[in-house]
LONU-341667 format. One record per residue (C-alpha): residue in three letters; y, z, x. Coordinates in pm, whole numbers, padded with zeros to 5 digits, always signed. Each point is the difference from the previous one (the first is absolute). Example, Ala and Ser with C-alpha at 12.3 -4.5 7.8 and 13.67 -1.06 7.14 Angstrom:
2
ALA-00450+00780+01230;SER+00344-00066+00137;
// end
This chain:
718
MET+02568+01294-00208;THR-00100+00358-00161;HIS-00329+00102+00167;VAL-00186+00229-00249;LEU-00217+00254+00161;THR-00282+00138-00220;HIS-00177+00285+00115;VAL-00333+00049-00166;THR-00245+00310+00063;ARG-00359-00159-00003;ARG-00234+00279-00144;SER-00304-00212-00003;PHE-00097-00335+00115;LEU-00298-00258-00030;THR-00131-00089+00340;GLY+00002-00317+00173;ALA-00378+00097+00105;GLY-00088-00043-00360;LEU+00040+00072-00394;VAL+00025+00391+00101;LEU+00285+00178-00129;GLY+00079+00292+00245;LEU+00254+00308-00001;LEU+00223+00037+00306;VAL+00007+00394+00066;ALA+00366-00001+00025;PRO+00271-00237-00180;ARG+00092-00295+00239;MET+00348-00126+00017;ARG+00096-00327+00112;ALA+00316-00219-00123;PHE-00032-00351-00078;ALA+00304-00281-00045;ALA-00029-00121-00360;VAL+00226-00251+00141;ASP-00171-00298-00228;GLY+00145+00195-00345;ALA-00365-00056-00161;VAL+00054+00388-00102;ALA+00166+00026-00336;GLY+00117+00287-00163;GLY-00091+00350+00181;GLY+00078-00018+00339;SER-00122+00351+00185;ASN-00146+00153-00301;LEU-00278-00253-00016;ALA-00308+00206+00027;GLN-00282-00145+00203;LEU-00357+00045-00165;ASN-00181-00165+00309;ALA+00072-00193+00278;PHE+00061-00312-00227;VAL+00123+00129-00326;LYS+00360+00143-00057;ILE+00166+00078-00340;ALA+00355+00024-00097;PRO+00142+00227-00288;ASP+00079-00343-00175;ASP-00388-00036-00009;THR+00031-00315+00219;VAL-00291-00023+00258;THR+00058-00133+00349;ILE-00355-00107+00155;LEU+00061+00030+00461;SER-00114-00336+00102;LYS-00155+00058+00341;HIS-00015-00375+00031;ILE+00324-00205+00043;GLU+00134-00232-00277;PHE+00123-00302+00149;GLY-00060-00225-00285;GLN-00366+00061-00016;GLY+00007+00226-00346;PRO-00169+00324+00153;PHE+00294+00194-00180;THR-00131-00152-00311;GLY-00378-00021+00015;LEU+00020+00401+00173;ALA+00208+00116-00304;THR-00219-00195-00255;ILE-00292+00193+00144;VAL+00151+00321-00041;ALA+00141-00053-00324;GLU-00307-00093-00157;GLU-00182+00353+00088;LEU+00297+00186-00047;ASP+00043-00178-00363;ALA+00373-00041+00111;ASP+00218-00259-00179;TRP+00088-00321+00197;ALA+00365+00063-00051;GLN-00018+00385+00180;MET-00136-00146+00308;ARG+00185-00033+00307;ALA-00124-00039+00402;VAL+00164+00046+00369;HIS-00172-00006+00320;SER-00217+00320+00104;PRO+00135+00159+00351;ALA-00150-00118+00320;ASP-00362+00201+00030;ASP-00282-00148+00124;LYS-00201+00269-00104;ILE+00098+00047-00358;TYR+00107-00359-00084;ALA-00291-00186+00227;ASN-00118-00304-00142;LEU-00362+00072-00031;GLN-00106-00331+00138;PHE+00186+00041+00323;GLY-00005+00404+00062;ILE+00380+00034+00010;GLN+00289-00090-00221;GLY+00037-00397+00004;THR+00056-00321-00224;GLY-00209-00311+00084;SER-00323-00211-00065;SER+00083+00007-00359;SER-00125+00365-00040;SER+00284+00195-00196;ILE-00182+00005-00289;ALA-00373-00022+00089;ASN+00061+00310+00218;SER+00227+00174-00253;TYR-00181-00048-00335;LEU-00206+00266+00013;GLN+00211+00245+00153;PHE+00322-00079-00192;ARG-00249+00050-00338;THR-00081+00318+00096;ALA+00373+00123+00058;GLY+00090-00126-00324;ALA-00291+00149-00150;THR+00029+00352+00199;ALA+00383-00001-00083;ARG-00104-00021-00378;ALA-00214+00253+00026;MET+00259+00265+00109;LEU+00259-00085-00259;VAL-00270+00012-00242;SER-00060+00346+00134;ALA+00360+00101+00062;ALA+00018-00086-00377;ALA-00274+00179-00135;SER+00091+00310+00197;ALA+00370+00017-00108;TRP-00116-00093-00413;GLY-00310+00254+00057;VAL-00245-00201-00134;PRO-00312-00169+00194;THR+00049-00285+00208;ASP-00252-00244-00200;GLU+00219+00047-00288;VAL+00289-00165+00220;PHE+00001-00362+00036;VAL+00265-00284+00160;GLU+00083-00308-00147;LYS+00294-00213+00102;GLY+00162+00231+00214;ARG-00032+00271-00263;ILE-00160+00320+00032;LEU-00111+00107-00367;HIS-00219+00273-00129;MET-00203-00154-00310;GLY-00030+00340-00151;SER+00383+00109-00054;GLY+00152-00322+00050;ARG+00176+00113+00324;GLU+00123-00278+00224;ALA+00189-00028+00293;GLY+00108-00228+00292;PHE-00134+00023+00373;GLY+00329+00133+00096;GLN-00043+00320-00170;PHE-00333+00124+00168;ALA+00055-00206+00319;ALA+00106+00307+00202;MET-00238+00223-00140;ALA-00335-00247+00058;ALA+00157-00040+00363;LEU-00097+00333+00057;ILE-00355+00009-00171;THR-00294-00033+00274;PRO-00115-00380-00024;PRO-00329-00009-00206;ALA-00301-00098+00300;ASP-00129-00273-00245;VAL+00149-00215-00271;LYS-00165-00249-00225;LEU+00135-00334+00015;LYS+00050-00242-00299;ASP-00249-00224-00135;PRO+00124-00333+00115;GLU-00069-00098-00342;LYS+00221+00246-00109;PHE+00305-00173+00228;VAL+00360-00034-00170;LEU+00213-00100+00261;ILE-00212-00158+00272;GLY-00090-00344-00085;GLN+00355-00098-00205;GLN+00243-00176+00099;LEU+00274+00281+00109;PRO+00307-00100+00169;LYS+00070+00090+00377;LEU+00191+00322+00055;ASP+00215-00163+00271;THR+00108-00341-00197;VAL+00321+00148-00112;SER+00170+00148+00317;LYS-00099-00338+00178;THR+00136-00207-00227;ASP+00346+00173-00034;GLY+00009+00128+00345;THR+00013+00370-00060;ALA-00353-00007+00237;ILE+00054+00131+00344;PHE-00193-00185+00313;THR+00054+00091+00337;ILE+00329-00253+00064;ASP+00148+00203-00263;VAL-00003+00331+00144;ILE+00386+00014+00175;PRO+00069+00382+00085;ASP+00342+00063+00142;ASP+00058-00050+00352;LEU-00239-00239+00061;LEU-00136-00218+00324;VAL-00133-00340-00060;ALA-00234-00083+00267;LEU-00157-00364+00075;VAL-00226-00042+00312;ALA+00000-00338+00219;ARG-00311-00086+00049;PRO-00188-00269+00268;SER-00076-00345-00169;HIS-00348+00014+00178;PHE-00251+00223-00092;GLY-00088+00250+00276;ALA+00302-00060+00181;LYS+00229+00298+00169;ILE+00348+00088+00094;LYS+00101-00069+00329;ARG+00316+00018-00055;PHE+00303+00024-00211;ASP+00362-00002-00042;ASP+00193+00132-00324;THR+00350-00050+00134;GLU+00095-00225-00269;ALA-00152+00201-00283;ARG+00179+00290+00086;LYS+00304-00187-00061;ILE-00083-00077-00375;GLU+00168+00203-00272;GLY-00208+00227-00149;VAL-00254+00026+00316;VAL-00067+00348+00052;ASP-00286-00047+00309;VAL-00269-00197+00149;LYS-00326+00171+00124;ALA-00313-00145+00161;VAL-00309+00098-00207;PRO-00345-00080+00047;GLN+00022-00267-00236;GLY+00317-00180+00160;VAL+00362+00045-00040;ALA+00151+00248-00284;VAL+00372-00038-00126;TYR+00167+00263-00212;ALA+00259-00110-00215;SER+00216+00132-00304;ASN-00129-00274-00196;THR-00276-00248-00034;PHE+00256-00297+00065;ALA+00095+00153+00354;ALA-00353+00091+00084;LEU-00094-00352-00067;LYS+00308-00144+00196;GLY-00027+00264+00284;ARG-00421-00086+00015;ASN+00097-00398+00065;ALA+00236+00102+00248;VAL-00253+00203+00262;ASP-00101-00180+00257;VAL-00368+00054+00076;GLU-00230-00136+00255;TRP-00370+00005-00086;ASP-00308+00036+00261;LEU-00261-00236-00106;SER-00286+00074+00182;GLU-00199+00136-00254;ALA+00111-00211-00282;GLU-00168-00208-00190;ILE+00119-00349+00067;ARG-00240-00229-00159;SER+00086-00202-00297;SER-00214-00003-00332;ASP-00160-00312+00117;GLU-00090+00141+00306;ILE-00164+00311-00137;ALA-00199-00250-00243;ALA-00095-00195+00298;TYR-00118+00322+00178;TYR-00183+00101-00349;ARG-00197-00333-00019;THR-00161+00062+00376;ILE-00205+00318-00159;VAL-00024-00066-00360;THR-00327-00140+00122;GLN-00116+00258+00249;PRO-00186+00266-00107;GLY+00159+00270-00194;LEU+00015+00394-00205;GLN-00257-00043-00243;ALA+00119+00087-00374;ALA-00322-00147-00180;GLU-00324-00191+00051;SER-00295-00064-00215;GLY-00308-00266-00028;ASP-00016-00264+00295;LEU+00343-00245-00001;GLN-00228-00192+00292;ARG-00306-00072-00204;ASN+00197-00130-00269;LYS+00244-00229+00177;SER-00185-00318-00098;GLY-00150-00117-00278;ASP+00058-00370-00252;ASP+00100+00243-00265;LEU+00312+00141+00145;LEU+00324-00101+00056;LYS+00215+00172+00260;LEU+00357+00077+00059;GLU+00214+00131+00285;ARG+00327+00100-00038;GLU+00302+00164+00209;LEU+00274+00189-00191;LEU+00276+00150+00190;PHE+00262+00290-00142;PRO+00318+00054+00156;PHE+00172+00334+00094;LEU+00167+00149-00336;ALA+00301+00211-00063;HIS-00001+00247-00271;ALA+00385-00051-00099;PRO+00026+00266-00249;MET+00344+00022-00153;GLU+00083+00293+00152;PRO-00029-00018+00362;LEU-00103+00308+00212;ASP+00223+00302-00018;ALA+00052+00382+00027;VAL+00290+00231-00043;PHE+00025+00334+00247;VAL+00189+00288-00161;PRO+00035+00326+00223;SER+00095+00282-00179;SER+00161+00348+00108;ASP-00294+00193-00078;GLY-00178-00181+00229;ILE-00229-00200-00212;LEU+00002-00395+00069;ASP-00055-00172-00306;ILE-00119-00408+00012;TYR+00054-00241-00281;THR-00257-00319+00001;GLY-00217-00169-00171;ALA-00316+00140+00152;GLN-00354-00106-00068;PHE-00152+00272+00229;PRO+00272+00278-00020;ASP-00155+00260+00160;MET-00140-00206+00257;ASP+00399-00133+00066;ARG+00146+00356-00071;LYS-00201+00127+00322;THR+00060-00290+00241;ALA+00343+00048-00072;ALA-00040+00346+00100;LYS-00151-00043+00295;VAL+00219-00303+00113;ILE+00295+00219-00055;GLY-00175+00294+00170;ILE+00061+00249-00302;ASP-00258+00198-00200;PRO-00139-00237-00270;GLU+00097+00350-00260;ARG+00326-00102+00048;VAL-00011-00363-00097;ARG-00011-00120-00378;LEU-00102-00334-00101;ASN+00129-00114-00300;THR-00159-00282-00147;GLN+00232-00252-00146;ILE-00116-00306-00247;ALA-00036-00315+00208;GLY+00066-00362-00088;GLY-00332-00120+00129;SER-00240+00027+00277;PHE-00300-00183-00027;GLY-00124+00183+00325;ARG+00290-00015+00187;LYS+00063+00373-00013;ALA-00399+00146-00012;GLN-00032+00038+00386;PHE-00165+00250+00215;GLY+00187+00164+00255;SER+00299-00039-00230;PRO+00144-00283+00288;TYR+00312-00071-00249;MET+00110+00407+00012;GLN-00101+00017+00356;GLU+00333-00244+00006;ALA+00201+00155-00217;ALA-00052+00321+00103;ALA+00081-00114+00372;VAL+00326-00134-00118;PHE+00094+00358-00171;ALA-00124+00197+00288;ALA+00238-00200+00236;THR+00274+00122-00200;ASP+00136+00351+00069;ARG-00180+00058-00359;THR+00312+00136-00191;ARG+00094-00318-00246;PRO-00243-00149-00243;VAL-00154-00339+00137;LYS-00097-00309-00179;HIS-00229-00198+00183;MET-00046-00388-00156;TRP-00193-00301+00075;THR+00149-00283-00118;ARG-00197-00309-00151;GLU+00018-00198+00332;ASP-00141+00329+00165;ASP-00276-00016-00265;ILE-00108-00333+00024;ARG+00016+00019+00395;GLY-00127+00326+00034;GLY-00327-00024-00023;TRP-00331+00211-00147;TYR-00103-00363-00155;ARG-00331-00097-00155;PRO-00137-00114+00282;LEU-00063-00380+00063;TYR-00389-00057-00054;LEU-00228-00294+00080;HIS-00306-00048-00215;ARG-00326-00251+00049;VAL-00232-00018-00266;SER-00301-00194-00057;GLY-00273-00028-00270;SER-00191-00222-00175;ILE-00047-00042-00355;SER-00321-00157-00197;LYS+00010-00266-00261;ALA-00092+00217-00244;GLY+00333+00227+00057;ARG-00175+00264+00195;ILE+00195+00119+00331;ILE-00314+00052+00238;ASP+00224+00104+00364;TRP+00330+00101+00069;ASP+00122+00062+00374;HIS+00355+00130+00001;SER+00185+00121+00333;ILE+00375+00167-00015;VAL+00248+00025+00264;GLY+00282+00230+00001;GLN+00156+00332+00081;SER-00154+00295-00149;VAL+00285+00235-00200;MET-00175+00311+00075;GLY+00028-00031+00362;LYS-00385-00031+00022;ALA-00216-00119+00296;GLY-00290-00010-00230;LEU-00050-00164-00344;ASP+00319+00051-00175;GLU-00149-00028-00392;THR+00390-00077-00128;SER-00024-00339+00218;VAL-00352-00075-00150;GLU+00030+00151-00372;GLY-00057-00265-00277;ALA-00192-00188+00242;ALA-00291+00222+00107;GLU-00071+00078-00382;LEU+00017-00312-00205;PRO-00047-00015-00376;TYR-00257-00279+00066;GLU-00361-00037+00071;ILE-00047-00147+00304;PRO-00334+00039+00169;ASN+00108-00070+00364;LEU+00334+00197+00116;LYS+00146+00069+00302;VAL+00379+00138+00053;THR+00187+00074+00320;ALA+00268+00100+00166;HIS+00204-00025+00297;ASN+00319+00237+00059;THR+00313-00093+00186;LYS+00212+00167+00181;LEU+00384-00103-00029;ALA+00323+00149+00084;VAL+00140-00090-00398;PRO-00091+00313-00153;PRO-00226-00047-00330;LEU-00026+00220-00301;TRP-00152-00047-00335;TRP+00155-00236-00272;ARG-00034+00015-00378;SER-00387-00025-00038;VAL-00057+00015+00374;GLY-00300-00191+00079;HIS-00078-00168-00298;SER+00347-00162+00029;HIS-00167-00243+00197;THR-00385+00076-00042;GLY+00049-00092-00362;PHE+00146-00327+00046;THR-00235-00101+00259;VAL-00328+00095-00223;GLU+00182-00154-00307;THR+00097-00311+00139;PHE-00352-00059+00166;VAL-00175+00115-00319;ASP+00163-00260-00180;GLU-00075-00294+00245;LEU-00358+00053+00015;LEU-00012+00029-00384;GLU+00217-00336+00031;MET-00216-00192+00182;VAL-00307+00032-00221;GLY+00215-00049-00338;ALA-00030+00376-00159;ASP+00264+00128-00172;PRO+00218+00219+00160;VAL-00035+00291-00257;GLN-00363-00070-00121;GLY-00106-00049+00368;ARG+00131+00336+00149;LEU-00177+00180-00292;ALA-00302-00141+00086;LEU+00028+00131+00391;LEU+00123+00344-00170;LYS-00194+00316+00121;GLU-00128+00267-00270;ASP+00344+00146-00014;GLN+00116-00087-00347;ARG+00332+00076+00026;TYR+00052-00313+00229;ALA-00134-00235-00256;ALA+00236+00183-00275;VAL+00318-00041+00128;LEU-00108-00350+00139;ALA-00129-00073-00346;ARG+00326+00158-00199;ALA+00248-00217+00250;ALA-00175-00290-00109;GLU+00018+00071-00388;ILE+00373+00071+00014;ALA+00041-00323+00201;SER-00187-00201-00208;TRP-00185-00110+00294;GLY-00178-00350-00099;LYS+00287-00067-00176;PRO+00169-00321+00201;PRO+00358+00099+00131;ALA+00321-00220-00043;ALA+00021-00302+00181;GLY+00092+00057+00349;ARG-00137+00355+00038;GLU-00326+00166+00122;ARG-00141+00344-00021;GLY-00171+00206+00211;VAL-00168+00327+00006;ALA-00075+00299+00239;LEU-00132+00320-00004;VAL+00002+00346+00213;LYS-00061+00303-00012;SER+00199+00263+00224;PHE+00090+00364-00012;GLY-00255+00009-00251;THR+00179-00182-00270;TYR-00158-00360-00095;VAL+00245-00267-00105;ALA-00032-00386-00058;GLN+00243-00258-00043;ILE+00032-00331-00088;ALA+00334-00169+00108;GLU+00157-00359-00150;VAL+00196-00206+00266;SER+00147-00366+00005;ARG+00158-00142+00298;GLY+00401+00056+00016;PRO+00327-00211+00110;SER-00066+00164+00340;GLY-00333-00122+00053;GLY-00130+00324-00042;PRO-00218+00235-00252;VAL+00196+00087-00326;VAL-00165+00291-00170;HIS+00041-00005-00406;LYS-00238+00267-00103;VAL-00232+00256+00111;TRP-00291+00184-00201;CYS-00105+00340+00131;ALA-00308+00212-00101;VAL+00002+00305+00132;ASP-00241+00328-00003;CYS+00141+00308+00159;GLY-00240+00230-00193;VAL+00189+00215-00239;ALA+00343-00131-00089;ILE+00270+00291+00014;ASN+00271-00208-00071;PRO-00012-00369-00090;ASN+00334-00045+00064;VAL-00014+00062+00370;ILE-00331-00177+00015;THR+00154-00319-00127;ALA+00326+00068+00218;GLN-00203+00031+00312;MET-00194-00314-00049;GLU+00298-00186-00084;GLY+00180+00169+00313;GLY-00275-00062+00214;ILE-00024-00389-00076;GLY+00342-00079+00042;TYR-00038+00159+00384;GLY-00305-00136+00064;LEU+00103-00351-00119;GLY+00345+00031+00170;ALA-00213+00095+00321;ILE-00267-00302-00010;LEU+00286-00230-00096;PHE+00324+00055+00211;ASN-00069+00317+00272;ALA-00099+00012+00340;ILE+00134+00161+00314;THR-00049-00199+00298;LEU+00059+00082+00388;GLY+00189-00300+00135;GLU-00039-00170+00352;GLY+00066+00331+00216;GLY-00130+00258-00249;ALA+00303+00066-00170;VAL+00005+00003-00404;VAL+00122-00266-00177;GLN+00078+00082-00316;SER+00290+00268-00111;ASN+00083+00047-00383;PHE-00049-00157-00327;ASN+00108-00330+00063;ASP-00316-00056+00234;TYR-00227+00240-00108;ARG+00062-00009-00364;SER-00173+00151-00296;LEU-00050-00174-00329;ARG+00244-00041-00197;ILE+00038+00051-00356;ASN-00009-00341-00127;GLU-00318-00061+00188;MET-00163+00291-00163;PRO-00295-00113-00266;ASP-00078+00084-00295;ILE-00340+00284+00038;GLU-00201+00123-00270;VAL-00180+00309+00062;ALA-00323+00137-00142;ILE-00102+00375+00076;ILE-00334+00026-00018;LYS-00083+00325-00200;SER-00228+00235+00208;ALA-00132+00347-00011;ALA-00016+00004+00402;PRO+00184+00213+00219;PRO+00349-00151+00015;LYS+00086-00181+00343;GLY+00343-00181+00143;VAL+00166-00268-00150;GLY+00304+00010+00267;GLU-00160-00255+00234;PRO-00305-00177-00158;SER+00215-00300-00157;VAL+00103-00105+00306;PRO-00325-00158+00173;PRO-00083-00250-00298;ILE+00276-00161-00014;GLY-00003-00186+00317;PRO-00340-00148-00031;ALA+00057-00076-00389;VAL+00307-00193+00080;ALA-00149-00207+00292;ASN-00309-00077-00181;ALA+00191-00140-00265;TRP+00213-00169+00270;ARG-00306-00162+00148;ARG-00150-00148-00326;LEU+00340-00116-00074;THR+00086-00174+00323;GLY-00329-00016+00230;ALA+00225+00226+00258;ARG-00246+00249+00143;VAL+00256+00346+00018;THR-00100+00128+00366;ASN+00327+00106+00120;LEU+00244+00245-00145;PRO+00257-00056-00117;ILE-00040-00264-00222;ASN+00320-00140-00008;GLY+00131+00108+00293;LEU+00315+00132+00073;ILE+00183-00145-00288;THR+00360+00117-00016;SER+00164-00242-00295;
// end
């Protein structure tokens, strides 16, 4: 393939610390690879007006996305924001990944460059509006200067620069180079949202065509000349280490070039993928299990049950639980819920390509969620100056949290594999599907125990909730991600206590799509539903009566009920369940309609979803993310579990026993977006938490069976 290197001169930039447009004393040169082919028409002639906006002679506008595009829509969302303030026409918008730079391209919520926590639009909204407005002002200034007219007589409309007096007009490309030389204005006025033309419209996604016709380039597609493919043999037990290995048989396989020990296992290098796979299978490795996790999932769960009732880390406490434990008017309930380990299982497993060059620069191509962290980590492992490493972020086939790791452990492995060579040939380091499923960094196994009481009038009086599981943040104290969604309930409960217990396992934990809400949302919403059922309260009306003053909760719940025609009986043999979860600042209510399928498990026919994510940048992307999150979450609660078998080895291996929702199992989905003037929040994760409890609540009402262990259907492979 051809690697296109586009050199850019950055004269000004929007700082990561705030919405400040600054000037560099001298032009700063950095090359970055546009391997994803998103830059059209202009090549090295693109004029860079600021850190986020470049314009080509043919009038196309390319935004530099500081957030990785792996299907959740930042290319389209960020381009929409810039285009709105730039007054561009949507047809001229393009998007590529920005260079790796923690300072210039920082996520304003993280302080470093990174994608996660459904924060791409939320942290970029004002920053990218300012970038677009600033670029517009610079174009207007350049045109006014060239035409010899006042700037207040020049305006921009649908990608054209116009002078109202003379009738002159021009495209952006005519004045882009001149505009790039202008000192950016210190302050620009942003549009009145009432005058938005593009924001809020159903605009087509920028990357749909390339992903449909196969021209989109993922890391797996980067194949430089003289490439070595490397795979690593890893232990079957977490925490195990190499005791010894014999590579005699592996080296006999045609195409195998070398075998090396690396900190993570044994790396096999070959001239092609098939040879690397065969070679890895032929390596004889003996593992030291002295520090490995050898307990099964059942044994770990049993251990969790011994500590769930012990005093824990306080996450929330109000009122007096002990004083309200009795009363003739109260109905009491206690439940224990067990959530399994979950793998992320993105369609594209982990991969990275290392390409050394004669000028001493090392190019790395990978789908990086923390690109500058990955760049610096690779440099440290390899032992070279970070300035000699160029990280080229590629579009990726999903992540769901898998690539978002502080400390960049995957890049540590990939860099170690490259460092073990003579560093003269490109190396592609890959994980197989089996590596991904068995490789750890799972959503932890969690045990919840919750007890509570409700009055016959439908008021929840007390709530005592204990959560046991690993801290994904590695904290000794309270990990807020373990209790989010449980420590801040939407419901008015006078006597509340929420505690957490951190556990230590050799199984590496990681956030999984929607993080703590993936298990707290299920627990809270199924428990509330059971309490309401005990007193004969309607699931929707009962929740509405319990809600606190935040009217956005009530609005999404009422809207979901409206589009589902709640109150109208479902078809015979079907039932409906409801759930309400706020995560990452976005409010989502869902109603699921289910029946019993031929296998005996639930069939989900339709889901009604109402979402309030603040300003709706692009309803097309929001709807797609609601649908995708529902499908992802539904697959997890119906089928997914990573289990450690007897002795601690992972049982599952691929999609045959850790299967995704299939296309014929995808329900019909209707999405209603609540109009809002609130600042925009994320949509990549918030549709995942409600689908599980909505289905479980419908299933309980249909069959009388409470769902306290997931997945509902077990490991169904038919």
